[in-house]
N, C-alpha and C positions, 0 to 999 in steps of 0.2 A: 718669683720662680728662676732670674739668672743668678739668684744668688745662692741656691742648689748647684751652679756650675753644673748643669746636664750634660758637657761634655765629657767631663768627666765621669759620668754615668756607661760612659760607653763600655770601657771594662769590665764594670761591675755584671750590665747584661749580658757580656758574651760569656763571662763565664757560667752563667746561667745557664745559658743556651748551651754551653760545651756541657756541662754536666747534664742537662736531659737529653740531649742527642745521645751522651752514649750511655744513659739507663737505658732509653728505651731505640734505637734506630729508629727514631720517625724523623721525616725529613717533613715541611712543610708543617702540618699540625705539632698545634701546641697546646696543653693540656690545661684545663680551666684554673689545675693549684697551680699549673706555671706561672699564670697571668697574676692570680694573688702572691706568689712569690714575688713577683716582677715589681707590685705595687708596694707590696712592704719594704723591699731592698731599696727600690729609689726613694720613700722615706727616710728607712733608714742610712743609706748615703749620705741624702741630704741632708741631714742632721750635720751629721760627721763631717761633710763640708765646712757647713758653717762654723762648727768649730772650731775648725781649721783656720779659718780668716781670721774668727776672733782671736786666736792667738797670736795668729802671723802679721796682726793689721800691721805692728810698729815696721817690719821686716820689708811687709807689700807696701810698704808707706814709700821706704828708702828708696826699694826696686823699680818702686809704678806700675804696680801690677794688678788686676784685680779691683782694687777701686770703692767698690760697694761699702765695704766694709772699712776699709784703710782711710777712705778720705771722707768719712761721714755721710754719704749718703743713706746708710743706713746705720743707726746708733745701737751701740754694743747689747743693751740690756733688751730691746727689743726681739733684738737677734738673739740674744740666750734662751724667750720666751718662745719664739717659732723652732730653737732649734731642739726645745723639751717636747713642746707640741708634737712635733712628727715621730720623734721616737716614742714619746707615750702612747701617740695611734698606730707608730708599729710596734710595740711590743704587745699592745691589745690586740692588732688584726692576729700575730703571730697565733699569740694563745687560745686565739678563737678557729683560725684555719689548720694550723698546725701542731696540734696539743701532741704530739710524738714528736719532732725535732724543732719543736721551740728554741731550744738551749742554744742551735744554732744562729737564730738573731740574736740572741743573748752574746754571744763569745762574738759576733760583727761589732756589735755598738761599743761591749768593752777593748775590742783592739782599735776599735776609729777613739777610744778616749784615749785609752793609752800612749797612743800614737803621737797624738797633738797636744795633750794637757801634764804641766809640771805636775808634779815631780818625773812621770816619766819619760814622758815626751821620747819617747824610743826612735820619732820621727830625726833626732839630731845625735844619735847612738850608732856608732860602726858598727856594721854585722846584723845587730837586731831591727837596724830599717830595712833590709833586707827580708830577713826571716818574715817581719810582721806582713811585708807586701805580698812574698808568696805566698805564706800562708792564707794572707786573707783575701786574694782574687784567686790564688790557684789552687788553694782547698776549700775554706769555709764555702767559697760564692760556688765552689765545682760542685760542693757537696748539698746544696741549698738544691741546684738546679735539677741535680740528681733523684732526690727524692720528691721532687713534682712527679719523676717520672716512676719509680718504682721504690723498694725501701732502699735504704745504703743498707752496704754490704760491702766485705772487707776489699771486693771486686773494685768497689768503688774508690775505696783509696788508695788503692792498688795505681790506677788508671791518671788518679791524680798527680802521681806523682812526676810525670814530665810536665804538665801544667807549672805543677812549682817552680821547677828548676828554669822552665822557662821565662817565668815572670823573673825572678833572680834575676837573671843575665840581662832582659831589658831594665830594670830598675839599675842595676850598677852602670849603667852608661847614661843615665839620667844624670845620678846623684854627680858623674865626672861634669855635666853639661853644668851644672847648679853648682861647682865648685867656690867660683872668686864670689857670685852671690852669700853663699854660706857662708861665706870667709869672712865678709862683711858685717854678721849680723851673726859671728858669734857659735855656728852652729858645727858639732862635730857628725858630719855623715859620714858613709864611705869612703866618698868619693875627696871627700877632704884630708880622710887619715892614711888612705893607703897615697893621697895622691892619681894622676891621671891616668900614668903609665901602667900602672900596676893595679889601678879599680880596674882597665880596661883589659889586664891580663889575663882579671878575675872573671869579668863579664865574659869573656871568650871560652874559657874555661868550662866557664856553666853552660854556656849554647854548646860546646862539644860533647857536655855531659846529658845535654838534652837533647842529642842526635841520639846516642848510644842508648840511652836508655828507652825511648820513646820507638828504637826498633825493638830491641828485647822484650818489650812488653805491646809491642804493634799498637801503637795509638799511633796513627797515620794522619790525625792532622796535626799535632804536636811534634812529630817527623819533617812534615811538610813543612810548617812554619818555621821551625828550626834550619832546615839544610838552604830557606832561600837566605833566610839571615846570616847563615855560617859565615861568605865570602863578607861582607861588609864591619862582622866581627872579629873577623881577621886582619882589614884591613885597619880596625879603630888599636888592634891589641898591637901591633906592628909599626905601623908609619904614626900613630899616635898623634892625630891632628884632631882639631876640633871639628871641622867640617864628617871628617868619620866617624866619629862619636855622633857627632849626629843624625847624618844615615843612619846609622846602625839601631836608633832610637824610633826613627822617624818614620822608616820603611817596613820594620822588622814588627810595630808595639800594633799596626790595624791592622796585619794580617787574620789573625784568630777572628776579628769583628769582620774583615772581607769573607771570610771562609763560612760566619755562622747568616751574614745577609742572603749568601745563593745556599743554604739547607733551608733557612725561614724567610722569605723573600717579604712578609709582612712586618720587619724590621726597614729595609729600605727608604721606606714612605717614612716611617716612626725616625729616622737617624737623619735623613734629608730635611725632616719640615725643624728638627732639633737645630741642624747648622746651618740650615740659610734664617731661622727666626734667629740665633744668636748675630750671626754676621749683621742683619739688620737692627740688632740693640743695641752693640756695640760701635757702629758707626754710628745709628742716630745718637746716642747718650754720651761718647766718648771719643767721637771719629775716631774711631781705631778700626782695622780691617782684624776680626778675631770671631771665632778660631781660623788658623792656615791652614791649609792642605800644604803648604810648599815656603820653607824662608822662615 
């Protein structure tokens, strides 16, 4: 279960919820179709995160992170088998339950493969890494959530724009935080390519665009998150200190999830169970405090 990196599922689930909310306007209630999409995307993203750990096992060993594959607790071959089984199940269920929109799940798998796997490895290509994350979370996941509430229309694509920009802005500063580690393993991310100062200014520009476009389109959740985050991105863009980069990401990234957990309270115990089970597991297995809320 922990090989699937459940903490990284939260952004995927959040954008499913955002899509559903904007499609229906309903609070608390979630359709049966949503729960099927939720389950399928959990399988799909789990396979993607396994692939990422397989490909990055050497750098993970150097950086002392993740451990399960990089330190040999789970061998590469069964990890590949597990990944393929998850994807086959996800594709089969999507073809069964969502015959009109099954292509969205296939796109999500393709984006996951090309993000991690050579010769594409878009996670290590400047600007493409931003585009892949922004479209994957802010657009594809959003549309999958939308189609569980209503048919996809042009309006869905338009409303997704601020979320694409929001994800892009947050992601840029994550590449800034990882510059030193990425340099050590030879990955040319946006942060490495631009350098911390210019990358932080790009993140600030994207956050300002999120504010402007959200206001024009009246996408109030994206606007609220961007306005809340903007001072931290201004500090990061002007002062250029690592703690500013860290705060800009750590305080802005969870905000959509917090909003969605208020709109759909059933996710509060889901995320709570996930968090505390991971804390117990990593402390017991590796004597680590993970995941952390601060620090």
